[in-house]
BAMAR-175839 format. One record per residue (C-alpha): residue number from 0; z, x, y; residue in three letters. Coordinates in steps of 0.5 Angstrom, whole numbers. Layout:
    n      z      x      y  res
  NUM      Z      X      Y  ala
...
This chain:
    n      z      x      y  res
    0    -12     17     12  met
    1    -17     19     17  ile
    2    -24     17     18  asp
    3    -28     23     19  asp
    4    -35     20     19  glu
    5    -39     22     25  thr
    6    -35     27     28  pro
    7    -35     27     36  ser
    8    -34     34     39  pro
    9    -29     31     44  leu
   10    -25     27     39  leu
   11    -25     33     35  ser
   12    -22     37     40  ala
   13    -17     31     42  val
   14    -15     30     35  ala
   15    -14     38     34  ser
   16     -9     38     41  leu
   17     -5     32     38  asp
   18     -4     36     31  glu
   19     -2     42     35  arg
   20      3     38     39  thr
   21      6     35     33  ser
   22      7     42     30  thr
   23     10     44     36  leu
   24     15     38     36  val
   25     16     39     29  ala
   26     18     46     30  arg
   27     23     44     36  tyr
   28     26     39     32  leu
   29     27     44     26  gly
   30     31     48     31  trp
   31     36     42     33  thr
   32     38     41     26  gly
   33     32     36     23  cys
   34     29     38     17  tyr
   35     22     36     13  pro
   36     23     29      9  gly
   37     18     24      6  ile
   38     18     17      8  ile
   39     15     13      1  ala
   40     10      8      2  phe
   41      9      6     -5  gly
   42      3      6     -9  gly
   43     -1      3    -15  tyr
   44     -6      5    -21  gly
   45     -9      4    -27  ser
   46     -7      6    -34  gln
   47    -11     13    -33  ser
   48    -10     14    -25  met
   49     -5     13    -20  ala
   50     -5     13    -12  arg
   51      1     15     -8  val
   52      2     14     -1  leu
   53      7     17      4  gly
   54      8     21     10  arg
   55     12     27     12  ala
   56     17     27     18  leu
   57     22     30     21  met
   58     29     27     19  thr
   59     36     28     20  arg
   60     39     23     15  thr
   61     34     22      9  gly
   62     35     15      9  asp
   63     28     12      9  gln
   64     29      9     16  arg
   65     33      3     13  asp
   66     37      3     19  trp
   67     30      0     23  leu
   68     31     -7     21  gly
   69     37     -8     26  gln
   70     33     -4     32  arg
   71     28     -6     37  arg
   72     21     -6     34  gly
   73     19      0     39  trp
   74     24      5     35  arg
   75     19      4     29  gln
   76     14      8     33  phe
   77     18     14     35  met
   78     17     19     29  asp
   79     15     26     29  ala
   80     10     27     23  gln
   81      9     34     20  ile
   82      1     36     20  pro
   83     -1     40     14  arg
   84      6     40     10  gln
   85      6     42      3  pro
   86      8     36     -2  val
   87     10     36     -9  leu
   88      8     29    -12  val
   89     10     27    -19  thr
   90      8     21    -23  cys
   91     10     20    -30  gly
   92      7     27    -34  ser
   93      2     29    -28  ala
   94      5     34    -23  arg
   95      1     36    -17  thr
   96      2     40    -10  ile
   97     -2     37     -4  thr
   98     -2     38      3  phe
   99     -1     32      8  ala
  100     -7     31     13  asp
  101     -6     32     20  pro
  102     -2     26     22  gly
  103      3     28     16  gly
  104      0     23     11  tyr
  105      0     24      4  val
  106     -6     20      0  asp
  107     -6     23     -7  leu
  108    -10     20    -13  thr
  109     -7     23    -20  leu
  110    -10     22    -27  his
  111     -7     22    -34  asp
  112      0     20    -32  his
  113      2     17    -38  gly
  114      5     11    -35  leu
  115      5      4    -38  thr
  116      3     -2    -35  pro
  117      9     -5    -30  gly
  118     13     -2    -24  trp
  119     15      5    -24  his
  120     18     11    -20  gln
  121     14     17    -17  ala
  122     17     22    -13  thr
  123     15     26     -7  leu
  124     18     33     -5  gln
  125     17     37      1  val
  126     16     44     -1  leu
  127     18     50      4  his
  128     11     52      7  ala
  129     13     59      7  gly
  130     14     60      0  asp
  131      7     56     -1  val
  132      4     61      3  ala
  133      7     67      0  ala
  134      5     64     -7  ala
  135     -2     64     -5  gly
  136     -3     57     -5  ile
  137     -8     54      1  glu
  138    -10     47      3  glu
  139    -17     48      0  gly
  140    -14     50     -7  asp
  141    -11     43     -7  thr
  142     -9     38    -10  pro
  143     -7     43    -15  leu
  144     -5     40    -22  pro
  145      2     44    -24  val
  146      7     44    -30  glu
  147     14     46    -30  leu
  148     15     52    -35  val
  149     22     55    -36  ser
  150     24     53    -29  gly
  151     17     55    -25  arg
  152     11     51    -23  leu
  153      5     54    -25  arg
  154     -2     52    -25  pro
  155     -4     48    -31  leu
  156     -7     53    -36  gly
  157     -4     59    -33  ser
  158     -1     65    -37  leu
  159      5     69    -34  gly
  160     12     71    -35  asp
  161     16     65    -37  glu
  162     23     68    -35  gly
  163     28     63    -32  asp
  164     27     62    -24  ala
  165     32     64    -19  gly
  166     36     59    -16  lys
  167     36     58     -8  gly
  168     39     54     -3  ser
  169     33     49     -3  gly
  170     31     46      4  thr
  171     36     43      8  asp
  172     41     39      7  pro
  173     41     44      1  gly
  174     40     38     -5  thr
  175     33     41     -7  gly
  176     31     45    -13  thr
  177     27     52    -13  asp
  178     21     54    -18  ser
  179     16     59    -18  gly
  180      9     58    -18  his
  181      7     65    -20  thr
  182     12     71    -23  pro
  183     16     73    -18  gly
  184     14     67    -13  ala
  185     19     62    -12  arg
  186     18     55     -9  leu
  187     24     51     -6  arg
  188     23     44     -6  ala
  189     27     38     -2  gly
  190     30     33     -5  ala
  191     26     28     -9  pro
  192     24     21     -5  thr
  193     23     16    -10  his
  194     16     11     -9  leu
  195     15      5    -12  ala
  196      9      5    -16  leu
  197      5     -1    -20  arg
  198      1      1    -26  val
  199     -4     -5    -27  val
  200     -6     -5    -35  gly
  201    -13     -6    -37  asp
  202    -11    -13    -40  gly
  203     -9    -15    -33  glu
  204    -15    -19    -30  his
  205    -12    -22    -24  leu
  206     -9    -20    -18  gly
  207     -7    -22    -10  leu
  208     -9    -19     -4  val
  209     -5    -21      2  ser
  210     -6    -20     10  asp
  211      1    -19     13  ile
  212      1    -21     21  asp
  213      0    -29     22  asp
  214     -1    -30     14  thr
  215      6    -28     11  val
  216      9    -26     18  met
  217      9    -30     25  val
  218      6    -24     29  ser
  219      1    -28     34  met
  220     -3    -22     34  val
  221     -9    -25     37  pro
  222     -5    -26     43  arg
  223     -3    -19     46  leu
  224      3    -20     50  leu
  225      7    -24     45  val
  226      4    -19     39  ala
  227      7    -14     44  val
  228     14    -17     45  lys
  229     14    -18     37  his
  230     12    -11     35  ala
  231     16     -7     41  phe
  232     22    -11     44  leu
  233     24    -16     38  asp
  234     29    -14     33  arg
  235     25    -13     26  val
  236     31    -17     23  ser
  237     29    -23     27  ser
  238     22    -24     25  arg
  239     20    -31     23  glu
  240     16    -32     16  ala
  241     10    -37     16  val
  242     13    -43     12  pro
  243     12    -44      5  gly
  244      8    -37      4  met
  245     13    -34      0  ala
  246     13    -40     -5  glu
  247      6    -40     -5  met
  248      5    -33     -7  leu
  249     10    -33    -12  asn
  250      8    -39    -15  arg
  251      1    -36    -16  val
  252      3    -29    -18  thr
  253      8    -32    -23  gln
  254      3    -37    -26  val
  255     -3    -31    -27  ala
  256      2    -26    -30  gly
  257      4    -31    -35  arg
  258     -3    -33    -37  arg
  259     -4    -26    -38  gln
  260      0    -26    -44  his
  261     -4    -31    -48  glu
  262     -4    -30    -56  ala
  263     -8    -25    -58  gly
  264     -8    -20    -52  ala
  265     -7    -13    -53  asp
  266      1    -11    -51  pro
  267     -1     -4    -50  thr
  268     -5     -7    -44  thr
  269      0    -11    -41  leu
  270      7    -10    -38  pro
  271     13    -11    -42  gln
  272     16    -18    -40  gly
  273     13    -23    -36  leu
  274     11    -19    -29  leu
  275      8    -23    -24  pro
  276      0    -21    -23  ala
  277      0    -15    -18  pro
  278      0    -16    -11  val
  279     -3    -11     -5  val
  280     -1    -13      2  tyr
  281     -7    -10      6  leu
  282     -6    -10     14  ser
  283     -9     -7     20  thr
  284     -2     -6     22  gly
  285      1      1     23  ala
  286      4      5     17  trp
  287     10      6     22  asn
  288     12     -1     20  val
  289     12     -1     13  val
  290     20      0     12  pro
  291     22     -6     16  thr
  292     16    -10     13  val
  293     18     -8      6  arg
  294     25    -10      8  asp
  295     23    -17     11  phe
  296     19    -19      5  leu
  297     24    -17      0  ala
  298     30    -21      4  arg
  299     25    -27      4  leu
  300     23    -27     -3  his
  301     16    -25     -2  tyr
  302     13    -22     -9  pro
  303     14    -15     -9  arg
  304      7    -11     -8  gly
  305      4     -4     -6  ala
  306      2     -3      2  phe
  307     -5     -1      5  leu
  308     -4      0     12  met
  309     -7      4     17  thr
  310     -6      9     23  asp
  311     -6      8     30  phe
  312     -9     13     35  gly
  313    -15     18     36  pro
  314    -19     21     30  ser
  315    -25     25     30  asn
  316    -30     19     30  ser
  317    -26     14     35  gly
  318    -21     13     40  trp
  319    -18      7     36  phe
  320    -19      6     28  arg
  321    -23      0     27  ser
  322    -18     -5     23  gly
  323    -24     -9     20  pro
  324    -27     -3     17  ala
  325    -20     -1     14  his
  326    -20     -7     11  lys
  327    -27     -7      8  arg
  328    -26      0      6  arg
  329    -19     -1      2  glu
  330    -22     -7     -1  leu
  331    -28     -3     -4  arg
  332    -23      2     -6  arg
  333    -19     -3    -10  leu
  334    -26     -6    -13  ala
  335    -27      2    -16  ser
  336    -20      3    -18  asp
  337    -18     -3    -21  leu
  338    -25     -5    -24  pro
  339    -22    -10    -29  gln
  340    -19    -14    -24  val
  341    -21    -20    -20  ser
  342    -17    -22    -13  trp
  343    -15    -28    -10  ile
  344    -16    -26     -2  leu
  345    -11    -29      2  val
  346    -11    -29     10  gly
  347    -12    -33     17  asp
  348    -17    -35     21  asp
  349    -14    -32     27  gly
  350    -18    -25     27  gln
  351    -23    -23     22  arg
  352    -21    -24     15  asp
  353    -26    -30     13  pro
  354    -32    -25     15  met
  355    -29    -19     11  ile
  356    -27    -23      5  tyr
  357    -34    -27      5  ala
  358    -37    -20      6  glu
  359    -33    -17      0  phe
  360    -35    -24     -4  ser
  361    -42    -23     -3  arg
  362    -42    -15     -5  glu
  363    -37    -16    -11  his
  364    -37    -23    -13  pro
  365    -34    -22    -20  asp
  366    -28    -18    -16  arg
  367    -26    -25    -12  val
  368    -23    -30    -16  ala
  369    -22    -34    -10  gly
  370    -20    -34     -2  ile
  371    -14    -37      1  ala
  372    -14    -38      9  ile
  373     -9    -40     13  arg
  374    -12    -44     19  ser
  375     -8    -43     26  leu
  376     -7    -49     30  ser
  377    -12    -51     36  glu
  378     -7    -49     40  leu
  379     -6    -42     37  glu
  380    -14    -41     37  gln
  381    -14    -43     44  val
  382     -8    -38     46  leu
  383    -12    -33     41  ala
  384    -19    -33     44  his
  385    -20    -39     49  gly
  386    -23    -44     44  thr
  387    -20    -49     39  pro
  388    -24    -47     34  val
  389    -24    -41     29  pro
  390    -27    -34     31  leu
  391    -32    -34     26  val
  392    -32    -41     24  pro
  393    -38    -40     19  asp
  394    -37    -34     16  ala
  395    -34    -37      9  leu
  396    -40    -41      8  trp
  397    -44    -35      5  ser
  398    -39    -34      0  val
  399    -42    -35     -7  pro
  400    -41    -43     -9  glu
  401    -37    -41    -16  asp
  402    -32    -38    -12  ile
  403    -27    -43     -9  pro
  404    -24    -43     -2  val
  405    -18    -46      0  trp
  406    -15    -48      7  tyr
  407     -8    -50     10  gly
  408     -4    -49     16  ser
  409      2    -46     12  asp
  410      4    -44      5  gly
  411      5    -51      2  thr
  412     -1    -54      4  glu
  413     -5    -48      1  leu
  414     -1    -49     -5  leu
  415     -3    -56     -5  asp
  416    -11    -54     -4  ser
  417    -11    -50     -9  met
  418     -8    -55    -14  arg
  419    -13    -60    -12  arg
  420    -19    -54    -12  gly
  421    -19    -52    -19  gly
  422    -15    -46    -19  ile
  423    -12    -48    -25  asp
  424    -18    -47    -29  arg
  425    -20    -41    -25  arg
  426    -14    -37    -27  leu
  427    -15    -39    -34  val
  428    -22    -36    -34  arg
  429    -20    -30    -30  met
  430    -14    -28    -34  thr
  431    -17    -29    -41  asp
  432    -24    -28    -40  pro
  433    -26    -31    -47  gly
  434    -22    -38    -46  ala
  435    -25    -44    -45  gln
  436    -24    -49    -40  asp
  437    -23    -55    -44  glu
  438    -16    -57    -45  gly
  439    -13    -52    -40  glu
  440     -9    -57    -36  asp
  441     -2    -54    -36  ala
  442     -3    -49    -29  thr
  443     -3    -55    -24  pro
  444      4    -57    -27  gly
  445      6    -49    -27  glu
  446      4    -49    -19  leu
  447      8    -55    -18  ala
  448     14    -52    -21  gly
  449     20    -49    -17  pro
  450     20    -43    -14  thr
  451     21    -37    -19  pro
  452     26    -32    -17  asp
  453     24    -26    -14  arg
  454     23    -20    -19  glu
  455     28    -15    -18  ser
C-alpha cells in the first residue's frame, strides 16, 4: 500500500512520527473500550493466487462501518488505524499470518488456495500482538504460511506436540478463537471478518476496469470546492450516479460472461452459472470511502467488483501520493496477476484517465480490449481546468489502431457508441480467442436488451 521508492530522510521521519502517533492513539482507544478490528475491502485472484485487501482499525462495534452511508462524508475519514497489527488471513485452503503496514493496511497475496472460479469469501482476523510476540513470530518472518493442527496454528511442515490447544477468552468482545503456534504457545484471534473475493478462471479472457469519480458517480473531482463538498459535507446516501452507467457496465459484463461459456470451453476454468465478467473499480479515491462506495454501487445496481483505491497523506517518497502513478501501478499488476485477461478500460476525460489508458494500451496492447471514455460537457471542462476542451485531448490518438475507443456523455451514449463501434466482434474474439468474426452478430442485440438483474 505504501510507495517507498526513492525515500527522503525528512519524509521518512514524518512517516515514522505518523506511525508512532497512530500507535499511541490506538493504545489510548484500547483503554476506552475499543478493540482491534478489520475493515474488509475485498480482493481478486486467479486459480493459483489471490490478493486480499483490508485495514486494521480500532472499533467498538465490528459492523464494517455500515452506518457511514447515513452520515456526512467527513465521518469516513475519522478512523484510528493500527500500525503493524498481526493478522491471520484465510483464503480457501491457504492460511497465512501477516502484519499490517504502518497505515494499518493489509495487502497480501496467497497461493495454492484451491478455490474454483467465481465469488468466494476469505476471512481476516486480528491476532493478539502479545501472543504473536511470545510465539517468536516477527514481522520479518511474514507472510508466514500456517496450518491448523489439532486446534493449533503451526508453520507449514513443522513438527510438534499435537495435543489440544487450551481455550481462552479471545480478543474483546469475546467472540474470537484461540490456537497455538508452537507447543506451549497460544494465539488469540478476533472474530473473522469476511471478505468478498472474485477468483478469475483461466478460461475467462475479458474483464472490465472502471474509474469511480465522475465516471460512475458524480463527484466533480476537478472542481475542488464541489469535490470537497461532496466528500466531506454531503450525506453519502445522497450522492448521484452518472446516468446510464450502471446499465452500460451491467450490459457489457453480462454479455462477456455469457460469451465465455461457448461450446467447447473447459468448465473447470469458468465460473459455475452465467456470472458476469470480472470487474475492478480502480480509483484515486481513499480506501476510507470503500464501505460507502460499495453500498452506493450495490444500491444503484452496479456490477459487483473488486476495489483498488489509494491512501492519502505522506509516505517515504512524497507528501501526497500520486493518483496517476497509483493507476499505472495497479493496471500493470492486473496484467501480471491475470495475464489471460484483456480489459475494457472505462474512465472520464476530466482528469488523466485517457493518458493513463493510452500508455497502458501501448505497453500491453494484448491486455486492452477497448477504452470507453465519458466526455465531460464543455461547462464541466471549463469548471475543471479553465478551458472547454479535455485536459489531455490528444492522449488517445496514440492508442494502437486495433483497440477501439468509445466516447459518450453518459452510459447510454457510451453503450450506443460501443454497439456502433464493433464491440460485438471484439467481445467474441477476446472471450473465445479461436472464434471467427463471420456470423457472430448476436452481441449487438444482447447489448441492446433489457438491463439484467444484479448478481447477488
